[in-house]
N, C-alpha and C positions, 0 to 999 in steps of 0.2 A: 492548696496543693493541686497540681495539674494532673488530670486524668489522661493517660496515654493509651491509645487504642490502635491496634493494627487491623486493617481490613484486607482480606485476601480476595482480590478480584475487583476490577475497575469498571465493570459494566454498570447498568442502571441500578441494580440492587446495591452494589458496593458504594456507588457515589451517593445514592439516596441515604444510605446508612451514615455516611460521613456528614451529610447535611443535617440529618436528624440529631446526630451527636453534638454538632456545633449549636443547634437551636435549642435542644432540650436540656443540655447540661447546665446546672446552676453555677458551676465553677469553671475555671479554665480547662480547656481540653486540647490535646494535640492528637491529630489523626494522620496516620500513614496509610496510604492506599497502595497496596502491593499488587503488581501485575506481572505475569510471566512474559507477556509480549512487550515490545517497545512502545505500544500505543494504548491509550485508554478507550473507554466507552463500550467495550464488549460487543453485544449483538447490535447496538446502534450503528457501529462501524462495520461489523462483519456479518450481520444478519439481515439488516433492512436492505431491500432491493435498491439498486442505484437510481432507479427512476422514481422512487418514492421520496422525493426531496422534502416534502412537508413533514414526514415522519422523522427523517434524518435530522431535521432542524432541532430536535430535542438535544442534540449534542451541544448547542449553544447554552442551554440551561445547565447541562452537566459541567460544562466548562467553567461556568461561574462558581460552581461548588468547589472545583479543584483550585480555584483562585482565591478561595476564602482563607483569611489568615488562620494559621493553625492546621491547615490541611496540606499534605504533601503527596505528590505522585511519585512512586518509585517503580519504574518499569524494568523489564528484563530480570526480574527476581522471581524465582520459581520455588514454591513450597515442595519439599521432598528432594530437591536438587541443590539449591543454593543454601537453603536453611530448612529447619524442621520445626515442628510444633513446639518442642521444648525451648528452642531458641526464641520464638515469639513470646512465649509465656514468661521467659526470663527478662525480656526487654520491654514488655508492655503489661499494663494492668488488665487488659482484656483483648481477645482476638475475635473477630467476626468473619466467618467464611461466607463468601458471596460469589462462588465460581460458576453458578448457573447450571445449565444442562447442555452439554457440549456435543453429544453424539446422538445418532438416530437409533430408534428402536428397530429391531430386526423383524422380518416377516416370519422367519422360522419355517421356511419351505425348501424343498430340494432345488438345487441350482442357484441358490442365493449368492453363492461365492464365485460364480462364473465371472470371468472378465466381462465388463460391460454392465454388471449389476452393481450399482453404486448408491451409497447413502446420499440423500438429497442435501444433507448438511455439507458434504464434500463439494457438491456442485455450487451451493450457495456461497461457501467459503471461497471457492475459485472466482466466481464473478464479483465477489466483494473484496478480493485482494488479500485474503488471509495468508500470512506467511507460511502456514503449515499445510495449505491446500495442495492437493495433487493438480497436475495439469490436465486439461481436457482438450481433445481435438474432436470437433463435431463432424466427423466424416461418416456419419450414419444417416440413414433415411428415415427410420421410424423410432420414436422414443415413447416408452410407456412410463407414466408418472403415477405411482401408486399412492393414493391419498387425496383427500378433498378438503384440505385445510388451507389457510392463507399461505403457508410455505409452498404447498403444491401449486397454488395459483401463481405465486411469484415465479416459480421455476418454469412453468409452461409459458408465462408471459415473456420471460427473457428468451426462451427458446424460440418463440414465435415472432418476436420483433426483429427488425432489421438493425444492423450495426449503426446505420445513420440515425435511427430513432434514439439511440443510446449515446450518441457522440457527445452531447452536451452534459452528460452526467460524469460522476467521478470514477466510473468503471475503469479498471486498469487498461492501458493501451494494448497489452498482449492479449487480454481477454476480448477486447473490441475486435482485434484482428481475427481471432479464432471465430467469433460470431459472424464476421463478414464472410468467412470462408465456409460457414456451416452448410452442410448438405441436407439438413433436416427438412423433410417435406410433410411428415404426418406425426402428430402428437396425440397420445391417448392419456386422458386423466381418469383414473379409475377409483370408484368408491365402493366399499363393501355394503353400505346401507343405501337408503333412498335419498332423493333430492331434499326432503324435509329434515334429514339428519346431517347434512354437510356442515362442516365447521367454518367455512369461509364467511367473511362478512359481505354484505350486499355491495358495498363500495368496491371491494376488490373484485367481486364477481363481475360487476358491470364493466370494469376495465377490460376484461377479456372480450366483451362484445364490441369494444371500440378499437380492437386491433386492426390496423390497416393492411397487415401483411398476411393475415390468416382468416380463412372462413371458419366459423365455429358451429358445431352441430351437437344436438342432443337427440335422443330417441324417445318418441312419445310414450311408449309403454314404460320406459325407465324413469321418466320424470312425472308420471301420473301420480296424483295424491288425491285420495278419495274425499278426505274431510280436512279443510283448512281452518275449521272453527277454533280449535284450541291452540293453534300455532301462533307464535309471536309475530309481530309486525315484520321483524327482520327475516324470519324464516319464510313468511308468506311472500315477501319481496324476492327472496332467492328463488322460490318455486316459480313465481310469475316470470322471472327472467329466463330460467331454464326451460320452461314450457314454451316461451316465445321463440327460443332458439330452435326448437324442434320443427317449426314451420318456416324458418328463415331460409330463403333460397340462397344457395352458394353463389359467390361472385367470381369464382375461378381465380382466387388469390393464390400466391405461391405456396402457402402452407395451409394445412387443414388441422383443426383441433377438434377432437371428439371428447365430450365429457360424458362418461359412462357411470351408471349406478347399478346397484344390486349385483355386483360381481366381486368375488374375492379371489386373489391369486392362490393357486395350489401348487404351481411348479413354474420355475423359470427354465426354459428349454434352451438347449444348445450343447455342442460337443466341446469345442475349445473356447467358445465365447457365447454370449447371449444371442439367440436367434428368434426367440419368441417368448410369450408368457401364456400359460394355461390358466383359465379362469373358470370358476364355478358360479353359476347363477345362485343367488341367495334370496332368502325371505326372512321375515321376523316371526319368531315363535316364542310367545311369552316374553317379549322384549329382547330376545337373544337372536343373533344372526345365525341361521342354519343353512346348510347347503341343500340344494334341490336335486342334485345328481345330474343336472344339465350343464354341459361344459362347452367352452368356447376357447379357441386359440387365436391370439392376436400376434401377428408378426411384429417383432421389435428387435432392434440392434443394440438398444440400451434400455435398461430399467433403472429408474430413479425411485428409491424408496423414501416416502415422506409420510410415515405413519406415527410420528411423534418423536419428541426429544426425550433423552434421559440423562441424568447426571452420572458422573463417574466418581469413585471414591477418591478422597484426598489422603495422602500418606499420613498415618497417625491420627486420623479423625474418624469417629464412629460413622458407620454407614449401613443403611438397610437395603439389602439386595431386593427385598420384596417391593418396597415403595420407591426405591432408587432416590432416596433423600437421606439427609442427616437427621436421625431421630432428635426431637427437641420438644420443649414445652414453652410455647410463646417465644420461641427463638433461643431458649437456653439449651445448650448441649450438655455441658458439665461445668464444673467450677471454672469461671473466667473465660469460657469458650461459648460462642454464640453463632447463629447462622441466620441468613436472610436470603430472600429471593427464591428462585426455582430450586436451589439446593435445599431449601427449607420446606417448601410446600409442593414441589413438583411443577412441571411446565404448564402452568395455568395463568390466565389473565393476560393483560396487555402490559406494555412497558410501564404505564402509570401505576399499575397494581403494585409494583415494587415499592412505591413510595409509602403507602400505608403499611405494607408488610415490614419495611425497614423501621418505620416509626414504632411498631409493636416490639420488635427485637430490641431497639434502643431503650424503650421504657423498661423492659425487663433488665437489661444490662445496668442501667443507671440506678435501679432500685437495689442492686446487689453488690456492685463492685466499689471497693474503697481504694483510692489511689495510694500507692506506696512510693516513698522517696528513694533516690539513689539506685535506680535500676540501671544496668548496663545499656548502652545505646546500640541500636541496630546498625548505625553507621560504622561504629568500631568493629562490630562483628563481621559485617560484610567486607570491610577493608582488610581485616585479617585473613579473609578467605579469597582475596583478590577479585571480589565482585564489585563492579562499579555500576550502580543503578542508572537507568535512563531517567533524567529529571524532567520536570514539567517544562523547563526551558528547552531541553532537548526535543521534547515532543512538539513544541511550537516551531522549532527549526524543521522538523519533519513536515509539519503542515505547510510551512513556507515553501519548502522544496516541492511539495505537491501542487501548490498554487503556481509556482514558477514553471513546472512541467506543463500545466494546463495552458499557460500563455505560449509556451514554446510550440505546443501541438495545436494551438488555436482551438482549444476545447474547454468550454465551461469555466467554472470557478476553480476547480482543482482536479487532478488526476492522481489516483492512489499509486504510491510506490509499492512494489511487491517484493517481498523477501527482506529478511533482517539486515542483510548486508547493505542494501540500498537505503534502508531507513537509518542505519548507523552512519553511513557515509554523509547523510544530510546534515549531521552536526559534528562531523569529525570524530566519530566514535568507532571507526573501523577496527581499532586495536582491541576492542572489547570482545569478550568471548560470546 
């Protein structure tokens, strides 16, 4: 008897879950990967910076999984809008939720809602061509990026680079135009803790030092570390690079990037829009960050918040507001419902971490779920509701249109289409809602 499983979400966690099901199941299995967008791959497509082509190449691996017999991609199908949990449980033996962590955490300070104060995920989505992203015009001189993780590093690198440096990537044409017209001259990257506590990787950090269009600066007192003995090789490498930048003479490049530490935002300043950010000097006390009562104000026309991702609840699915995850035991949520990825464990690890995480969830699922015959099909249910999914062949047509656009513009291998309408037009699906 065939085991039929629905996976909600087509990012790495969802596709690794599909792969684990096809490899671990002792009997035949059919897997439908549901995605609210017309495109698969989640953060691999909409979270990895366009100039990180080696990381983006993971899409080739994920593609092979979607082409595995018994696995289907169904795009443009949204849980809570087109169908509900009860529908999935009626049509499938089990459901696995893999929708990741889609929004930024907030700073929780006055002025955070001023125009010009923006979640870094919105900015990342914009330069990655996400169809739900807001538009950005970079008609600002100074930008403050709050956070010292890899996402913050990506954001400041894209802000600092020239449009010509990104021309060979898949960055959308309208984004490239906006970057070419950017008025940004000064970028501040701000961390609450010290150089030894920053979350970026050494490889990403070194990339900042290779920027051709921006001088990079740190301050000796902010990157000083008394004892490197117990620090990992990675952290020691970060500290060495940051300390070297504090003595690096400026080259009068068009832009300037300042990497700051031991500062926490206490207020975003402005009347009708962002005009600056007020920071308090910090120190560690019993392992906790505490304020010193010493304040500094940095002029800024835009503030990008990059202090971590969080998941959002799915309609009809249990959710913990405290942990921002779906409560589970080894991936089990409740009878015939499972979870994998960041929605399961929180936004930790790298893309590859989702593979072992998915394998654990699938082991739990296969140990419990018994296939049942004669279930109604999702195809009939969606047809009755007038919903026509985006198929894998439709997705390949979108990819082909992006490759054609790149040739037309004389740019790299492909250029991303932006907006659902353009994607649907690529395979003649403009009549779909």
